[in-house]
VMD Tcl script that builds the backbone (N, CA, C; Angstrom):
set m [mol new atoms 549]
animate dup $m
set s [atomselect $m all]
$s set {name element resname resid chain x y z} {
  {N N MET 1 A 2.972 -3.542 29.327}
  {CA C MET 1 A 1.609 -3.790 29.128}
  {C C MET 1 A 1.607 -4.013 27.627}
  {N N ASN 2 A 1.149 -4.719 27.006}
  {CA C ASN 2 A 0.771 -4.799 25.516}
  {C C ASN 2 A -0.094 -3.766 24.862}
  {N N ALA 3 A 0.300 -3.113 24.025}
  {CA C ALA 3 A -0.663 -2.047 23.665}
  {C C ALA 3 A -0.260 -1.544 22.193}
  {N N LEU 4 A -1.320 -0.991 21.489}
  {CA C LEU 4 A -1.204 -0.506 19.993}
  {C C LEU 4 A -1.746 0.941 20.082}
  {N N ARG 5 A -1.153 1.852 19.426}
  {CA C ARG 5 A -1.420 3.110 19.113}
  {C C ARG 5 A -1.628 3.037 17.627}
  {N N LEU 6 A -2.970 3.346 17.336}
  {CA C LEU 6 A -3.431 3.325 16.042}
  {C C LEU 6 A -3.702 4.905 15.330}
  {N N ILE 7 A -3.104 5.320 14.263}
  {CA C ILE 7 A -3.538 6.697 13.891}
  {C C ILE 7 A -3.914 6.394 12.283}
  {N N ALA 8 A -4.955 6.977 12.265}
  {CA C ALA 8 A -5.549 7.229 10.912}
  {C C ALA 8 A -4.705 8.218 10.178}
  {N N ALA 9 A -4.310 8.075 9.061}
  {CA C ALA 9 A -3.856 8.788 8.169}
  {C C ALA 9 A -4.393 10.114 8.052}
  {N N GLY 10 A -3.788 11.360 7.408}
  {CA C GLY 10 A -4.436 12.583 7.023}
  {C C GLY 10 A -5.233 12.666 5.855}
  {N N HIS 11 A -6.114 13.692 5.804}
  {CA C HIS 11 A -6.996 13.942 4.794}
  {C C HIS 11 A -6.248 13.996 3.389}
  {N N THR 12 A -6.887 13.311 2.499}
  {CA C THR 12 A -6.378 13.361 1.155}
  {C C THR 12 A -7.573 13.832 0.235}
  {N N PRO 13 A -7.195 14.227 -1.013}
  {CA C PRO 13 A -8.121 14.510 -1.877}
  {C C PRO 13 A -9.247 13.419 -2.149}
  {N N ALA 14 A -8.928 12.392 -2.267}
  {CA C ALA 14 A -9.648 11.190 -2.882}
  {C C ALA 14 A -10.756 11.010 -1.196}
  {N N LEU 15 A -10.080 11.091 -0.294}
  {CA C LEU 15 A -11.152 10.816 1.139}
  {C C LEU 15 A -12.151 11.897 1.065}
  {N N ARG 16 A -11.753 13.191 0.971}
  {CA C ARG 16 A -12.701 14.152 0.697}
  {C C ARG 16 A -13.711 14.123 -0.393}
  {N N ARG 17 A -13.406 13.697 -1.446}
  {CA C ARG 17 A -14.549 13.330 -2.485}
  {C C ARG 17 A -15.127 11.834 -2.446}
  {N N ALA 18 A -14.911 11.299 -1.496}
  {CA C ALA 18 A -15.336 9.752 -1.004}
  {C C ALA 18 A -15.245 8.982 -2.311}
  {N N VAL 19 A -13.811 8.863 -2.814}
  {CA C VAL 19 A -13.299 8.013 -3.920}
  {C C VAL 19 A -13.006 6.903 -3.047}
  {N N PHE 20 A -13.288 5.508 -3.938}
  {CA C PHE 20 A -12.948 4.399 -3.481}
  {C C PHE 20 A -11.064 4.150 -3.594}
  {N N GLY 21 A -10.434 3.645 -2.677}
  {CA C GLY 21 A -9.107 3.402 -2.910}
  {C C GLY 21 A -8.268 4.613 -3.385}
  {N N GLY 22 A -7.230 4.151 -4.163}
  {CA C GLY 22 A -6.227 4.936 -4.712}
  {C C GLY 22 A -5.009 5.244 -3.689}
  {N N ASP 23 A -4.238 6.143 -4.075}
  {CA C ASP 23 A -3.048 6.292 -3.200}
  {C C ASP 23 A -2.739 7.938 -3.330}
  {N N ASP 24 A -3.416 8.619 -2.862}
  {CA C ASP 24 A -3.361 10.250 -2.971}
  {C C ASP 24 A -2.146 10.672 -1.860}
  {N N VAL 25 A -1.552 11.632 -1.969}
  {CA C VAL 25 A -0.862 12.329 -0.967}
  {C C VAL 25 A -1.813 13.063 -0.095}
  {N N LEU 26 A -1.352 13.597 1.258}
  {CA C LEU 26 A -2.206 14.310 2.191}
  {C C LEU 26 A -2.650 15.687 1.158}
  {N N ASP 27 A -3.507 16.269 1.511}
  {CA C ASP 27 A -4.111 17.506 0.821}
  {C C ASP 27 A -3.509 18.647 1.736}
  {N N GLN 28 A -3.651 19.994 1.510}
  {CA C GLN 28 A -3.000 21.014 2.217}
  {C C GLN 28 A -3.702 21.044 3.559}
  {N N ALA 29 A -5.011 20.681 3.682}
  {CA C ALA 29 A -5.580 20.839 5.096}
  {C C ALA 29 A -4.838 19.660 5.898}
  {N N GLY 30 A -5.022 18.481 5.226}
  {CA C GLY 30 A -4.456 17.269 5.996}
  {C C GLY 30 A -2.953 17.471 6.469}
  {N N THR 31 A -2.094 18.004 5.599}
  {CA C THR 31 A -0.660 18.195 6.035}
  {C C THR 31 A -0.892 19.368 7.449}
  {N N ALA 32 A -1.571 20.289 7.121}
  {CA C ALA 32 A -1.419 21.251 8.414}
  {C C ALA 32 A -2.218 20.479 9.510}
  {N N GLU 33 A -3.122 19.832 9.510}
  {CA C GLU 33 A -3.622 18.994 10.672}
  {C C GLU 33 A -2.768 18.124 11.214}
  {N N ALA 34 A -1.908 17.565 10.484}
  {CA C ALA 34 A -0.854 16.731 10.855}
  {C C ALA 34 A 0.162 17.245 11.955}
  {N N LEU 35 A 0.613 18.553 11.369}
  {CA C LEU 35 A 1.614 19.124 11.820}
  {C C LEU 35 A 0.971 19.854 13.237}
  {N N ALA 36 A -0.289 20.207 13.161}
  {CA C ALA 36 A -0.816 20.623 14.289}
  {C C ALA 36 A -1.016 19.631 15.461}
  {N N LEU 37 A -1.517 18.331 15.056}
  {CA C LEU 37 A -1.509 17.225 16.003}
  {C C LEU 37 A 0.058 17.057 16.633}
  {N N LYS 38 A 1.070 17.259 15.681}
  {CA C LYS 38 A 2.366 16.874 16.281}
  {C C LYS 38 A 2.797 17.958 17.250}
  {N N THR 39 A 2.574 18.974 16.790}
  {CA C THR 39 A 2.866 20.373 17.818}
  {C C THR 39 A 2.179 20.850 18.852}
  {N N SER 40 A 0.838 20.558 18.894}
  {CA C SER 40 A 0.139 20.918 19.968}
  {C C SER 40 A -0.498 19.800 20.725}
  {N N SER 41 A 0.196 18.604 20.657}
  {CA C SER 41 A -0.651 17.335 21.303}
  {C C SER 41 A 0.658 16.787 22.289}
  {N N ALA 42 A 0.256 16.714 23.206}
  {CA C ALA 42 A 1.142 16.078 24.345}
  {C C ALA 42 A 1.085 14.337 24.416}
  {N N LEU 43 A -0.250 14.021 23.521}
  {CA C LEU 43 A -0.863 12.736 23.410}
  {C C LEU 43 A 0.261 11.868 22.714}
  {N N LEU 44 A 0.962 12.274 21.671}
  {CA C LEU 44 A 1.640 11.237 21.034}
  {C C LEU 44 A 3.030 10.820 21.695}
  {N N PRO 45 A 3.730 11.543 22.190}
  {CA C PRO 45 A 4.815 11.094 23.077}
  {C C PRO 45 A 4.831 10.492 24.279}
  {N N ARG 46 A 3.333 10.870 25.052}
  {CA C ARG 46 A 3.091 10.146 26.096}
  {C C ARG 46 A 2.635 8.930 26.155}
  {N N LEU 47 A 1.914 8.523 25.001}
  {CA C LEU 47 A 1.464 7.275 25.179}
  {C C LEU 47 A 2.461 6.164 24.984}
  {N N PHE 48 A 3.497 6.184 24.379}
  {CA C PHE 48 A 4.505 5.139 24.162}
  {C C PHE 48 A 5.818 5.671 24.024}
  {N N PRO 49 A 6.903 5.097 24.639}
  {CA C PRO 49 A 8.146 5.467 23.891}
  {C C PRO 49 A 8.287 4.483 23.015}
  {N N ASP 50 A 8.747 5.376 21.737}
  {CA C ASP 50 A 8.822 4.807 20.619}
  {C C ASP 50 A 10.404 4.134 20.188}
  {N N ASP 51 A 10.214 2.692 20.892}
  {CA C ASP 51 A 11.741 2.323 20.775}
  {C C ASP 51 A 11.694 1.141 19.586}
  {N N GLN 52 A 10.528 1.005 18.887}
  {CA C GLN 52 A 10.307 0.049 17.629}
  {C C GLN 52 A 9.773 1.117 16.435}
  {N N PRO 53 A 10.063 0.407 15.191}
  {CA C PRO 53 A 9.765 1.543 14.053}
  {C C PRO 53 A 8.022 1.465 14.191}
  {N N TRP 54 A 7.573 2.561 13.798}
  {CA C TRP 54 A 6.270 2.623 13.356}
  {C C TRP 54 A 6.003 1.997 12.263}
  {N N LEU 55 A 4.692 1.113 12.266}
  {CA C LEU 55 A 3.993 0.139 11.215}
  {C C LEU 55 A 3.496 1.321 10.342}
  {N N ILE 56 A 3.540 1.192 9.098}
  {CA C ILE 56 A 2.791 2.209 7.975}
  {C C ILE 56 A 2.381 1.252 7.211}
  {N N ALA 57 A 1.063 1.643 6.768}
  {CA C ALA 57 A 0.411 0.928 5.732}
  {C C ALA 57 A 1.243 1.438 4.131}
  {N N PRO 58 A 1.030 0.637 3.356}
  {CA C PRO 58 A 1.896 0.888 2.084}
  {C C PRO 58 A 1.032 2.039 1.022}
  {N N THR 59 A 0.828 3.240 1.677}
  {CA C THR 59 A 0.382 4.064 0.734}
  {C C THR 59 A 1.123 5.781 1.128}
  {N N ARG 60 A 0.955 6.429 0.175}
  {CA C ARG 60 A 1.574 7.807 0.481}
  {C C ARG 60 A 1.082 8.473 1.454}
  {N N ALA 61 A -0.168 8.372 1.695}
  {CA C ALA 61 A -0.657 9.306 2.822}
  {C C ALA 61 A -0.151 8.745 4.176}
  {N N ALA 62 A 0.064 7.424 4.439}
  {CA C ALA 62 A 0.489 6.817 5.647}
  {C C ALA 62 A 2.077 7.172 5.911}
  {N N HIS 63 A 2.667 7.210 4.794}
  {CA C HIS 63 A 4.187 7.691 4.838}
  {C C HIS 63 A 4.351 9.037 5.071}
  {N N GLN 64 A 3.548 9.789 4.625}
  {CA C GLN 64 A 3.529 11.428 4.603}
  {C C GLN 64 A 2.922 11.820 6.276}
  {N N THR 65 A 2.081 10.990 6.588}
  {CA C THR 65 A 1.676 11.076 8.023}
  {C C THR 65 A 2.549 10.970 9.003}
  {N N ALA 66 A 3.238 9.712 8.789}
  {CA C ALA 66 A 4.201 9.298 9.676}
  {C C ALA 66 A 5.513 10.377 9.751}
  {N N THR 67 A 5.887 11.084 8.297}
  {CA C THR 67 A 6.749 11.721 8.383}
  {C C THR 67 A 6.515 13.074 9.092}
  {N N LEU 68 A 5.383 13.539 8.952}
  {CA C LEU 68 A 4.716 14.804 9.673}
  {C C LEU 68 A 4.754 14.719 11.102}
  {N N LEU 69 A 4.642 13.741 11.614}
  {CA C LEU 69 A 4.261 13.291 12.961}
  {C C LEU 69 A 5.703 13.168 13.842}
  {N N ALA 70 A 6.797 12.831 12.860}
  {CA C ALA 70 A 8.106 12.634 13.175}
  {C C ALA 70 A 8.344 11.229 13.797}
  {N N ALA 71 A 7.847 10.358 12.928}
  {CA C ALA 71 A 7.927 8.896 13.622}
  {C C ALA 71 A 9.582 8.697 13.480}
  {N N PRO 72 A 10.045 7.750 14.738}
  {CA C PRO 72 A 11.529 7.706 14.748}
  {C C PRO 72 A 12.104 6.899 13.613}
  {N N ALA 73 A 11.290 6.043 13.368}
  {CA C ALA 73 A 11.576 5.022 12.058}
  {C C ALA 73 A 10.162 4.513 11.686}
  {N N THR 74 A 10.232 3.893 10.392}
  {CA C THR 74 A 8.970 3.192 9.835}
  {C C THR 74 A 9.396 2.227 9.533}
  {N N ALA 75 A 8.363 1.059 9.226}
  {CA C ALA 75 A 8.409 0.105 8.514}
  {C C ALA 75 A 7.005 -0.277 7.866}
  {N N GLU 76 A 7.224 -0.423 6.553}
  {CA C GLU 76 A 5.929 -0.601 5.801}
  {C C GLU 76 A 5.382 -2.155 6.275}
  {N N ASP 77 A 4.016 -1.994 6.391}
  {CA C ASP 77 A 3.465 -3.528 6.701}
  {C C ASP 77 A 2.379 -3.863 5.589}
  {N N PRO 78 A 2.558 -4.626 4.516}
  {CA C PRO 78 A 1.604 -4.651 3.713}
  {C C PRO 78 A 0.216 -5.025 4.251}
  {N N ASP 79 A 0.190 -5.991 5.320}
  {CA C ASP 79 A -1.216 -6.080 5.766}
  {C C ASP 79 A -2.138 -5.158 6.463}
  {N N LEU 80 A -1.356 -3.829 6.441}
  {CA C LEU 80 A -2.232 -2.708 6.873}
  {C C LEU 80 A -2.713 -1.950 5.422}
  {N N ALA 81 A -2.806 -2.514 4.531}
  {CA C ALA 81 A -3.456 -2.029 3.393}
  {C C ALA 81 A -4.952 -2.033 3.477}
  {N N GLY 82 A -5.599 -1.099 2.812}
  {CA C GLY 82 A -7.136 -1.012 2.651}
  {C C GLY 82 A -7.698 -2.034 1.912}
  {N N PRO 83 A -8.807 -2.296 1.880}
  {CA C PRO 83 A -9.385 -3.083 0.839}
  {C C PRO 83 A -9.111 -2.834 -0.594}
  {N N ASP 84 A -8.916 -3.920 -1.473}
  {CA C ASP 84 A -8.766 -3.824 -3.080}
  {C C ASP 84 A -10.148 -3.591 -3.392}
  {N N PHE 85 A -10.404 -2.487 -4.013}
  {CA C PHE 85 A -11.946 -2.153 -4.272}
  {C C PHE 85 A -12.055 -2.225 -6.046}
  {N N GLY 86 A -11.009 -3.161 -6.590}
  {CA C GLY 86 A -11.260 -3.719 -7.747}
  {C C GLY 86 A -11.744 -2.347 -8.701}
  {N N ALA 87 A -12.645 -2.790 -9.604}
  {CA C ALA 87 A -13.322 -1.642 -10.616}
  {C C ALA 87 A -13.728 -0.426 -10.118}
  {N N TRP 88 A -13.820 -0.153 -8.660}
  {CA C TRP 88 A -14.449 0.977 -7.934}
  {C C TRP 88 A -13.309 1.736 -7.618}
  {N N THR 89 A -11.954 1.350 -7.725}
  {CA C THR 89 A -10.695 1.911 -7.364}
  {C C THR 89 A -10.727 3.443 -8.056}
  {N N GLY 90 A -10.665 4.274 -7.516}
  {CA C GLY 90 A -10.695 5.824 -8.189}
  {C C GLY 90 A -11.846 6.286 -8.437}
  {N N ARG 91 A -12.867 5.703 -8.185}
  {CA C ARG 91 A -14.356 6.288 -8.678}
  {C C ARG 91 A -14.964 6.772 -7.389}
  {N N PRO 92 A -15.616 7.904 -7.589}
  {CA C PRO 92 A -16.544 8.483 -6.394}
  {C C PRO 92 A -18.022 7.774 -6.201}
  {N N LEU 93 A -18.511 7.874 -4.996}
  {CA C LEU 93 A -19.610 7.225 -4.791}
  {C C LEU 93 A -20.615 7.336 -5.940}
  {N N ASP 94 A -20.925 8.570 -6.375}
  {CA C ASP 94 A -21.922 8.912 -7.143}
  {C C ASP 94 A -21.742 8.290 -8.597}
  {N N GLN 95 A -20.677 7.410 -8.778}
  {CA C GLN 95 A -20.312 6.584 -9.985}
  {C C GLN 95 A -20.658 5.332 -9.789}
  {N N ILE 96 A -20.945 4.757 -8.470}
  {CA C ILE 96 A -21.091 3.692 -8.325}
  {C C ILE 96 A -22.644 3.094 -8.419}
  {N N ASP 97 A -22.837 1.927 -9.078}
  {CA C ASP 97 A -24.184 1.417 -8.972}
  {C C ASP 97 A -24.870 1.132 -7.577}
  {N N PRO 98 A -25.942 2.098 -7.431}
  {CA C PRO 98 A -26.481 1.979 -5.963}
  {C C PRO 98 A -26.835 0.646 -5.423}
  {N N ALA 99 A -27.162 -0.486 -6.320}
  {CA C ALA 99 A -27.547 -1.709 -5.929}
  {C C ALA 99 A -26.149 -2.388 -5.490}
  {N N GLY 100 A -25.142 -2.199 -6.247}
  {CA C GLY 100 A -23.780 -2.665 -5.859}
  {C C GLY 100 A -23.260 -2.131 -4.759}
  {N N LEU 101 A -23.444 -0.875 -4.281}
  {CA C LEU 101 A -23.005 -0.104 -3.213}
  {C C LEU 101 A -23.865 -0.712 -2.108}
  {N N HIS 102 A -25.129 -0.844 -2.154}
  {CA C HIS 102 A -25.960 -1.276 -1.037}
  {C C HIS 102 A -25.570 -2.656 -0.482}
  {N N GLN 103 A -25.199 -3.687 -1.582}
  {CA C GLN 103 A -24.725 -4.930 -1.173}
  {C C GLN 103 A -23.537 -4.819 -0.677}
  {N N PHE 104 A -22.611 -4.088 -1.170}
  {CA C PHE 104 A -21.314 -3.963 -0.598}
  {C C PHE 104 A -21.264 -3.636 0.934}
  {N N LEU 105 A -22.218 -2.510 1.229}
  {CA C LEU 105 A -22.367 -1.945 2.779}
  {C C LEU 105 A -23.115 -2.805 3.664}
  {N N THR 106 A -23.831 -3.665 3.089}
  {CA C THR 106 A -24.627 -4.538 4.026}
  {C C THR 106 A -24.325 -6.006 4.161}
  {N N ASP 107 A -23.592 -6.403 3.037}
  {CA C ASP 107 A -23.228 -8.088 3.037}
  {C C ASP 107 A -21.597 -7.865 2.929}
  {N N PRO 108 A -21.012 -8.435 4.164}
  {CA C PRO 108 A -19.438 -8.169 4.441}
  {C C PRO 108 A -18.708 -9.065 3.403}
  {N N ALA 109 A -19.448 -10.069 2.947}
  {CA C ALA 109 A -18.823 -11.019 1.936}
  {C C ALA 109 A -18.948 -10.829 0.485}
  {N N ALA 110 A -19.821 -9.695 0.136}
  {CA C ALA 110 A -19.984 -9.092 -1.277}
  {C C ALA 110 A -18.724 -8.452 -1.882}
  {N N THR 111 A -18.529 -8.862 -3.059}
  {CA C THR 111 A -17.685 -7.957 -3.914}
  {C C THR 111 A -18.059 -7.664 -5.196}
  {N N PRO 112 A -19.193 -6.778 -5.283}
  {CA C PRO 112 A -19.550 -6.328 -6.650}
  {C C PRO 112 A -18.786 -5.623 -7.535}
  {N N HIS 113 A -17.632 -5.186 -6.692}
  {CA C HIS 113 A -16.294 -4.491 -7.433}
  {C C HIS 113 A -15.556 -5.231 -8.269}
  {N N GLY 114 A -15.654 -6.507 -7.602}
  {CA C GLY 114 A -14.534 -7.376 -8.320}
  {C C GLY 114 A -13.272 -7.485 -7.393}
  {N N GLY 115 A -13.142 -6.831 -6.408}
  {CA C GLY 115 A -12.183 -6.656 -5.433}
  {C C GLY 115 A -12.127 -7.594 -4.248}
  {N N GLU 116 A -11.850 -7.041 -2.913}
  {CA C GLU 116 A -11.786 -7.577 -2.014}
  {C C GLU 116 A -12.788 -7.336 -1.097}
  {N N SER 117 A -13.600 -8.623 -0.527}
  {CA C SER 117 A -14.591 -8.005 0.468}
  {C C SER 117 A -14.041 -7.683 1.660}
  {N N LEU 118 A -15.112 -7.096 2.388}
  {CA C LEU 118 A -14.961 -6.592 3.664}
  {C C LEU 118 A -14.462 -7.809 4.654}
  {N N THR 119 A -15.243 -8.937 4.537}
  {CA C THR 119 A -14.679 -10.095 5.041}
  {C C THR 119 A -13.340 -10.573 4.981}
  {N N THR 120 A -12.797 -10.553 3.695}
  {CA C THR 120 A -11.273 -10.714 3.498}
  {C C THR 120 A -10.452 -9.868 3.967}
  {N N THR 121 A -10.822 -8.645 3.860}
  {CA C THR 121 A -9.979 -7.503 4.353}
  {C C THR 121 A -9.809 -7.736 6.006}
  {N N THR 122 A -11.124 -7.853 6.632}
  {CA C THR 122 A -11.075 -8.091 8.175}
  {C C THR 122 A -10.400 -9.198 8.495}
  {N N SER 123 A -10.368 -10.176 7.876}
  {CA C SER 123 A -9.758 -11.212 8.307}
  {C C SER 123 A -8.199 -11.048 8.330}
  {N N ARG 124 A -7.825 -10.276 7.276}
  {CA C ARG 124 A -6.232 -9.998 7.016}
  {C C ARG 124 A -5.706 -9.162 8.116}
  {N N LEU 125 A -6.964 -8.061 8.553}
  {CA C LEU 125 A -6.427 -7.206 9.733}
  {C C LEU 125 A -6.531 -7.718 11.067}
  {N N THR 126 A -7.386 -8.779 11.242}
  {CA C THR 126 A -7.716 -9.544 12.428}
  {C C THR 126 A -6.408 -10.339 12.523}
  {N N GLY 127 A -5.868 -10.927 11.517}
  {CA C GLY 127 A -4.451 -11.763 11.818}
  {C C GLY 127 A -3.450 -10.589 12.339}
  {N N TRP 128 A -3.308 -9.613 11.521}
  {CA C TRP 128 A -2.391 -8.575 11.800}
  {C C TRP 128 A -2.654 -8.348 13.404}
  {N N LEU 129 A -3.837 -8.056 13.852}
  {CA C LEU 129 A -4.019 -7.382 15.056}
  {C C LEU 129 A -3.622 -8.620 16.153}
  {N N HIS 130 A -3.993 -9.980 15.695}
  {CA C HIS 130 A -3.565 -11.054 16.611}
  {C C HIS 130 A -2.135 -11.214 17.006}
  {N N ARG 131 A -1.249 -10.744 15.751}
  {CA C ARG 131 A 0.236 -10.792 15.835}
  {C C ARG 131 A 0.729 -9.479 16.549}
  {N N GLN 132 A -0.097 -8.549 17.016}
  {CA C GLN 132 A 0.602 -7.644 17.871}
  {C C GLN 132 A 0.089 -7.633 19.401}
  {N N THR 133 A -0.365 -8.790 19.838}
  {CA C THR 133 A -0.785 -8.955 21.106}
  {C C THR 133 A 0.362 -8.904 22.320}
  {N N HIS 134 A 1.575 -9.053 21.790}
  {CA C HIS 134 A 2.709 -9.067 22.624}
  {C C HIS 134 A 3.566 -8.127 22.185}
  {N N SER 135 A 3.055 -7.005 21.764}
  {CA C SER 135 A 3.840 -5.996 21.541}
  {C C SER 135 A 3.378 -4.313 22.022}
  {N N ARG 136 A 4.150 -3.541 21.750}
  {CA C ARG 136 A 3.818 -1.908 21.918}
  {C C ARG 136 A 4.232 -1.537 20.772}
  {N N ARG 137 A 3.190 -1.094 19.878}
  {CA C ARG 137 A 3.398 -0.443 18.812}
  {C C ARG 137 A 2.517 0.578 18.240}
  {N N THR 138 A 3.087 1.513 17.235}
  {CA C THR 138 A 2.392 2.297 16.755}
  {C C THR 138 A 2.220 2.145 15.257}
  {N N ALA 139 A 0.863 2.147 14.693}
  {CA C ALA 139 A 0.787 1.807 13.133}
  {C C ALA 139 A -0.172 3.064 12.676}
  {N N ILE 140 A 0.285 3.366 11.510}
  {CA C ILE 140 A -0.613 4.433 10.749}
  {C C ILE 140 A -1.242 3.564 9.324}
  {N N ALA 141 A -2.355 4.066 9.393}
  {CA C ALA 141 A -3.271 3.541 8.058}
  {C C ALA 141 A -4.256 4.321 7.828}
  {N N ALA 142 A -4.981 4.061 6.691}
  {CA C ALA 142 A -6.304 4.858 6.261}
  {C C ALA 142 A -7.271 4.788 7.210}
  {N N PRO 143 A -8.127 5.684 7.377}
  {CA C PRO 143 A -9.158 5.696 8.536}
  {C C PRO 143 A -10.160 4.462 8.519}
  {N N LEU 144 A -10.514 3.980 7.127}
  {CA C LEU 144 A -11.195 2.695 7.083}
  {C C LEU 144 A -10.423 1.420 7.840}
  {N N THR 145 A -9.129 1.540 7.366}
  {CA C THR 145 A -8.426 0.375 7.882}
  {C C THR 145 A -8.254 0.510 9.449}
  {N N ILE 146 A -8.161 1.513 9.983}
  {CA C ILE 146 A -8.182 1.677 11.529}
  {C C ILE 146 A -9.602 1.379 12.068}
  {N N ARG 147 A -10.690 1.649 11.422}
  {CA C ARG 147 A -11.975 1.450 11.675}
  {C C ARG 147 A -12.268 -0.238 11.805}
  {N N LEU 148 A -11.614 -0.734 10.821}
  {CA C LEU 148 A -11.704 -2.242 10.697}
  {C C LEU 148 A -11.042 -3.012 11.560}
  {N N ILE 149 A -9.768 -2.521 12.128}
  {CA C ILE 149 A -8.933 -2.940 13.274}
  {C C ILE 149 A -9.773 -2.827 14.463}
  {N N VAL 150 A -10.415 -1.899 14.600}
  {CA C VAL 150 A -10.801 -1.574 15.871}
  {C C VAL 150 A -12.187 -2.429 16.275}
  {N N ALA 151 A -13.003 -2.466 15.070}
  {CA C ALA 151 A -14.280 -3.190 15.114}
  {C C ALA 151 A -13.755 -4.764 15.433}
  {N N ALA 152 A -12.551 -5.268 14.684}
  {CA C ALA 152 A -12.101 -6.607 14.875}
  {C C ALA 152 A -11.946 -6.816 16.529}
  {N N ALA 153 A -11.122 -5.838 16.994}
  {CA C ALA 153 A -10.662 -5.920 18.553}
  {C C ALA 153 A -11.799 -5.972 19.390}
  {N N LEU 154 A -13.017 -5.300 18.859}
  {CA C LEU 154 A -14.306 -5.268 19.951}
  {C C LEU 154 A -15.212 -6.120 19.382}
  {N N ASP 155 A -14.803 -7.126 18.542}
  {CA C ASP 155 A -15.765 -8.044 17.950}
  {C C ASP 155 A -17.132 -7.582 17.425}
  {N N LEU 156 A -16.897 -6.543 16.577}
  {CA C LEU 156 A -18.145 -5.894 15.844}
  {C C LEU 156 A -17.844 -6.431 14.445}
  {N N PRO 157 A -19.133 -6.333 13.822}
  {CA C PRO 157 A -18.920 -6.654 12.486}
  {C C PRO 157 A -18.360 -5.765 11.348}
  {N N PRO 158 A -17.828 -6.083 10.394}
  {CA C PRO 158 A -17.113 -5.349 9.423}
  {C C PRO 158 A -18.060 -3.941 9.067}
  {N N THR 159 A -19.122 -4.395 8.972}
  {CA C THR 159 A -20.089 -3.311 8.384}
  {C C THR 159 A -20.925 -2.353 9.301}
  {N N SER 160 A -20.370 -2.585 10.549}
  {CA C SER 160 A -20.896 -1.882 11.828}
  {C C SER 160 A -21.040 -0.154 11.218}
  {N N THR 161 A -22.041 0.254 11.619}
  {CA C THR 161 A -22.071 1.663 11.230}
  {C C THR 161 A -21.922 2.467 12.735}
  {N N HIS 162 A -21.599 1.813 13.833}
  {CA C HIS 162 A -21.537 2.288 15.184}
  {C C HIS 162 A -19.901 2.858 15.228}
  {N N LEU 163 A -19.145 2.709 14.443}
  {CA C LEU 163 A -17.781 3.072 14.366}
  {C C LEU 163 A -17.458 4.365 13.313}
  {N N ALA 164 A -16.904 5.391 13.439}
  {CA C ALA 164 A -16.409 6.338 12.666}
  {C C ALA 164 A -15.198 6.685 12.893}
  {N N VAL 165 A -14.014 6.535 12.023}
  {CA C VAL 165 A -12.822 7.141 12.274}
  {C C VAL 165 A -12.495 8.243 11.285}
  {N N ALA 166 A -12.315 9.185 12.039}
  {CA C ALA 166 A -11.927 10.525 11.016}
  {C C ALA 166 A -10.371 10.298 10.705}
  {N N PRO 167 A -9.858 11.085 9.752}
  {CA C PRO 167 A -8.379 11.273 9.641}
  {C C PRO 167 A -7.839 11.949 10.833}
  {N N LEU 168 A -6.533 11.572 11.299}
  {CA C LEU 168 A -5.709 11.777 12.214}
  {C C LEU 168 A -6.206 11.413 13.641}
  {N N THR 169 A -7.287 10.517 13.674}
  {CA C THR 169 A -7.764 10.079 14.893}
  {C C THR 169 A -6.794 9.112 15.483}
  {N N VAL 170 A -6.352 9.203 16.852}
  {CA C VAL 170 A -5.554 8.227 17.559}
  {C C VAL 170 A -6.374 7.565 18.511}
  {N N VAL 171 A -6.046 6.178 18.059}
  {CA C VAL 171 A -6.746 5.123 18.881}
  {C C VAL 171 A -5.647 4.299 19.902}
  {N N ARG 172 A -6.070 4.073 21.162}
  {CA C ARG 172 A -5.254 3.178 21.841}
  {C C ARG 172 A -5.872 1.996 22.178}
  {N N LEU 173 A -5.511 0.900 22.084}
  {CA C LEU 173 A -5.850 -0.446 22.432}
  {C C LEU 173 A -4.842 -1.295 23.174}
  {N N THR 174 A -5.104 -1.844 24.335}
  {CA C THR 174 A -4.539 -2.721 25.279}
  {C C THR 174 A -4.805 -3.948 25.083}
  {N N HIS 175 A -3.847 -4.958 25.378}
  {CA C HIS 175 A -4.315 -6.116 25.212}
  {C C HIS 175 A -3.986 -7.002 26.719}
  {N N HIS 176 A -4.906 -7.561 27.362}
  {CA C HIS 176 A -4.836 -8.629 28.415}
  {C C HIS 176 A -5.964 -9.385 28.497}
  {N N HIS 177 A -5.739 -10.738 28.078}
  {CA C HIS 177 A -6.975 -11.392 27.631}
  {C C HIS 177 A -8.049 -10.879 26.856}
  {N N GLY 178 A -7.895 -10.285 25.961}
  {CA C GLY 178 A -8.515 -9.494 24.952}
  {C C GLY 178 A -8.370 -8.103 24.952}
  {N N TRP 179 A -8.838 -7.345 23.586}
  {CA C TRP 179 A -8.546 -5.910 23.408}
  {C C TRP 179 A -9.424 -5.118 24.321}
  {N N THR 180 A -8.892 -3.963 24.747}
  {CA C THR 180 A -9.803 -3.135 25.615}
  {C C THR 180 A -9.296 -1.734 24.500}
  {N N LEU 181 A -10.257 -0.997 24.242}
  {CA C LEU 181 A -10.209 0.286 23.758}
  {C C LEU 181 A -10.247 1.387 24.916}
  {N N HIS 182 A -9.056 2.362 24.619}
  {CA C HIS 182 A -8.890 3.546 25.493}
  {C C HIS 182 A -9.388 4.770 24.906}
  {N N LEU 183 A -10.226 5.669 25.261}
  {CA C LEU 183 A -10.539 6.753 24.656}
  {C C LEU 183 A -10.182 8.042 25.766}
}
mol reanalyze $m
mol bondsrecalc $m
mol representation Tube
mol addrep $m
């Protein structure tokens, strides 16, 4: 069976402060939570035999999460990067123009920050997802990236508010004539 195990990277200081983008390491709680997931969950080894390297986003949080979860091997995949937030990178929500934020959150093609639109990011992640239809892989990326991949698999719009992905969420998708989400 063709399947993906998607793991959202652990908590970072920027994620807790609702900062756009950046490349933080896991915070102390994120590290502890990742170790707890590894040691207390039979979920990780049961889902897949890891005969291939885990694909990881090009972020310190993804690398650190993979290490803490004892990934057998990793391969960085630039397609798993989060959106480029342009001028908003490193800025918290309270420093963003409310009109620009509203536009970004409601119009997937909007780029009020001068970076990458959700449409562009989703297109990149959809392409990545389609290239995975004949494999069994594990991938680690930021929670937003995992949410956009799941939204693409389920044909939901990238601005959908019906999905929330917390740090260290483990999602399983299988593919047989389309993607199926397993919870």
